C-alpha positions as CSV (number, residue, x, y, z in Angstrom):
1,X,-2.9,16.1,-8.6
2,X,0.9,16.6,-8.5
3,X,4.0,15.0,-7.0
4,X,6.3,16.7,-4.6
5,X,9.4,16.9,-6.8
6,X,11.9,16.8,-3.8
7,X,10.8,13.3,-2.8
8,X,10.7,12.2,-6.5
9,X,7.5,10.3,-6.6
10,X,6.4,10.1,-3.0
11,X,2.7,11.1,-2.4
12,X,1.6,13.8,0.1
13,X,-1.1,12.9,2.6
14,X,-3.7,14.8,0.3
15,X,-2.6,12.5,-2.7
16,X,-3.3,9.4,-0.5
17,X,-6.4,10.4,0.7
18,X,-7.7,11.4,-2.8
19,X,-6.8,7.9,-4.1
20,X,-8.4,6.3,-1.2
21,X,-11.5,8.2,-1.7
22,X,-11.5,7.3,-5.5
23,X,-11.0,3.6,-4.5
24,X,-13.9,3.6,-1.9
25,X,-16.2,4.9,-4.5
26,X,-16.0,1.8,-6.4
27,X,-17.6,-0.3,-3.7
28,X,-18.0,1.5,-0.6
29,X,-21.7,1.8,0.0
30,X,-22.4,-1.9,-0.9
31,X,-20.3,-2.8,2.2
32,X,-23.1,-1.5,4.4
33,X,-25.6,-3.8,2.9
34,X,-23.4,-6.7,3.0
35,X,-23.9,-7.3,-0.7
36,X,-21.0,-6.8,-3.2
37,X,-21.1,-7.7,-6.7
38,X,-17.9,-9.5,-8.4
39,X,-16.8,-5.9,-9.8
40,X,-17.2,-4.4,-6.3
41,X,-15.2,-7.3,-4.7
42,X,-12.4,-6.5,-7.2
43,X,-12.4,-2.8,-6.1
44,X,-12.3,-3.7,-2.6
45,X,-9.3,-5.9,-3.3
46,X,-7.6,-2.9,-5.1
47,X,-8.3,-0.7,-2.2
48,X,-6.7,-3.2,0.2
49,X,-3.6,-3.6,-2.1
50,X,-3.1,0.0,-2.2
51,X,-3.3,0.4,1.6
52,X,-1.2,-2.5,2.3
53,X,1.5,-1.0,0.1
54,X,1.2,2.6,1.1
55,X,0.8,1.8,4.8
56,X,3.6,-0.8,5.2
57,X,6.0,0.2,2.8
58,X,6.6,-3.3,1.6
59,X,7.7,-4.4,-1.8
60,X,5.0,-5.6,-4.4
61,X,6.7,-9.1,-4.5
62,X,6.2,-9.3,-0.6
63,X,2.5,-8.1,-1.0
64,X,1.8,-10.9,-3.6
65,X,3.4,-13.6,-1.3
66,X,1.0,-12.7,1.7
67,X,-1.1,-15.5,3.2
68,X,-4.2,-15.1,5.2
69,X,-2.4,-16.4,8.3
70,X,0.4,-13.6,7.8
71,X,-2.2,-11.1,9.0
72,X,-2.6,-10.4,12.7
73,X,-5.8,-8.3,12.9
74,X,-5.5,-7.6,16.6
75,X,-2.0,-6.3,16.3
76,X,-2.4,-4.8,12.7
77,X,0.9,-6.5,11.6
78,X,1.8,-8.5,8.4
79,X,4.4,-11.3,8.5
80,X,6.5,-10.9,5.4
81,X,8.2,-14.3,4.8
82,X,9.7,-13.8,1.6
83,X,11.7,-10.4,2.1
84,X,14.5,-9.2,0.1
85,X,17.4,-11.9,0.5
86,X,15.1,-14.4,1.9
87,X,14.7,-12.3,5.2
88,X,11.7,-12.6,7.4
89,X,10.2,-9.5,9.2
90,X,7.1,-8.2,10.6
91,X,5.5,-5.1,9.2
92,X,3.1,-2.8,11.0
93,X,0.0,-1.4,9.3
94,X,0.5,2.1,9.9
95,X,-2.9,3.5,9.4
96,X,-4.1,5.3,12.8
97,X,-7.6,4.6,11.8
98,X,-9.4,1.3,11.9
99,X,-10.4,1.6,8.2
100,X,-7.3,-0.4,6.8
101,X,-7.6,-3.2,9.3
102,X,-11.4,-3.4,8.9
103,X,-11.3,-3.6,5.1
104,X,-8.6,-6.4,5.1
105,X,-10.8,-8.5,7.3
106,X,-13.9,-7.5,5.0
107,X,-12.0,-8.6,1.9
108,X,-11.3,-12.0,3.4
109,X,-15.0,-12.5,3.9
110,X,-15.3,-12.5,0.2
111,X,-13.1,-15.1,-1.0
112,X,-12.0,-18.6,0.0
113,X,-8.4,-18.1,-1.1
114,X,-5.3,-18.6,1.4
115,X,-3.8,-15.8,-0.5
116,X,-4.4,-12.5,1.4
117,X,-4.7,-10.4,-1.9
118,X,-6.2,-12.8,-4.5
119,X,-6.0,-12.5,-8.1
120,X,-8.9,-11.8,-10.5
121,X,-10.2,-13.5,-13.6
122,X,-10.1,-10.9,-16.7
123,X,-12.9,-10.2,-19.2
124,X,-16.4,-9.5,-19.1
125,X,-17.0,-12.0,-16.2
126,X,-14.1,-10.7,-14.0
127,X,-14.3,-12.0,-10.5
128,X,-11.9,-12.9,-7.6
129,X,-10.1,-16.2,-8.1
130,X,-9.4,-18.3,-5.1
131,X,-6.5,-20.6,-6.2
132,X,-3.7,-18.1,-7.2
133,X,-2.1,-14.9,-5.8
134,X,-2.1,-11.7,-7.3
135,X,0.9,-11.3,-9.8
136,X,3.5,-8.8,-9.6
137,X,2.6,-7.5,-13.2
138,X,-1.0,-7.2,-12.0
139,X,0.2,-5.0,-9.0
140,X,2.0,-2.7,-11.2
141,X,-1.1,-2.4,-13.6
142,X,-3.5,-1.7,-10.9
143,X,-1.3,1.0,-9.0
144,X,-0.9,2.4,-12.3
145,X,-4.5,2.6,-13.0
146,X,-5.2,4.3,-9.6
147,X,-2.9,6.8,-10.5
148,X,-4.4,7.4,-14.0
149,X,-8.1,7.5,-12.5
150,X,-6.7,10.1,-9.9
151,X,-5.5,12.5,-12.7
152,X,-1.7,12.2,-11.8
153,X,0.4,13.9,-14.2
154,X,3.1,11.1,-14.2
155,X,2.9,7.3,-13.9
156,X,2.2,5.9,-10.3
157,X,4.1,2.8,-9.6
158,X,4.1,0.3,-6.7
159,X,7.5,1.3,-5.6
160,X,6.1,5.0,-5.4
161,X,4.0,3.7,-2.6
162,X,7.1,2.3,-0.8
163,X,8.8,5.6,-1.1
164,X,5.7,7.3,0.1
165,X,5.6,5.4,3.3
166,X,9.2,6.0,4.1
167,X,8.9,9.7,3.5
168,X,5.8,10.0,5.5
169,X,7.2,7.9,8.2
170,X,10.3,10.0,8.5
171,X,8.6,13.3,8.3
172,X,6.2,12.0,11.2
173,X,9.4,11.5,13.3
174,X,10.1,7.8,13.1
175,X,13.8,7.0,13.6
176,X,16.1,5.4,11.0
177,X,16.1,2.3,13.0
178,X,12.4,1.9,12.8
179,X,12.2,2.5,9.2
180,X,14.7,0.2,8.2
181,X,13.0,-2.5,10.2
182,X,9.7,-1.9,8.6
183,X,10.6,-1.8,5.2
184,X,13.6,-4.3,5.1
185,X,16.4,-1.9,4.3
186,X,19.7,-3.9,4.8
187,X,21.8,-0.9,4.9
188,X,21.2,2.3,7.0
189,X,22.5,4.5,3.8
190,X,19.6,3.6,1.9
191,X,17.2,5.1,4.6
192,X,19.4,8.1,5.2
193,X,19.1,9.2,1.6
194,X,15.2,9.6,2.5
195,X,16.1,11.4,5.8
196,X,18.3,13.7,4.2
197,X,15.7,14.9,1.7
198,X,13.2,15.2,4.7
199,X,15.7,17.4,6.7
200,X,16.4,19.6,3.5
201,X,12.6,20.3,3.1
202,X,12.5,21.1,6.8
203,X,15.6,23.4,6.5
204,X,14.1,25.1,3.5
205,X,11.1,26.1,5.8
206,X,13.4,27.3,8.4
207,X,15.7,29.5,6.4
208,X,13.6,30.6,3.2
209,X,12.4,34.4,2.9
């Protein structure tokens, strides 16, 4: 698996799907029987974390601050209360399938925490913990571990999933205004840097011989 250098560390759709397949293998069949072990619950939590980051483009600090009541399953939106600069915004879960929505709802069935993405206890008795959120450092380590398991040649970081969302959204035809509103960019110039890279890739396809 490799990164596309033009977009630095942004993942391709194939990369995303390979990561999701890897994560699903850690718990997937058990969801059909409704009997998840502690280890499988953590695997489900990690899948939800990856999906929230890559399908919303939110920052890891924003993801760790999410509460269960910030999730609107019917509209597939997440209320970000602690955005950069203290700004509040609503992010859409941009997965065209029902899978990400259903997995978030499934995770909520397996813990009593008010945090949408709960922490977990370390050690041989690892399990989800109800009374504290996932730390930013834990998010970093989880995402890095996913990249390692997926065979990536360079370190995968939470911010890479934010870059991935922005790149995929712009490649799909989203406007600068839509992307700014979704990811919380304060200045259009920040989003435009991604748009210029996307346009350059499109131009290369048109003019190369």
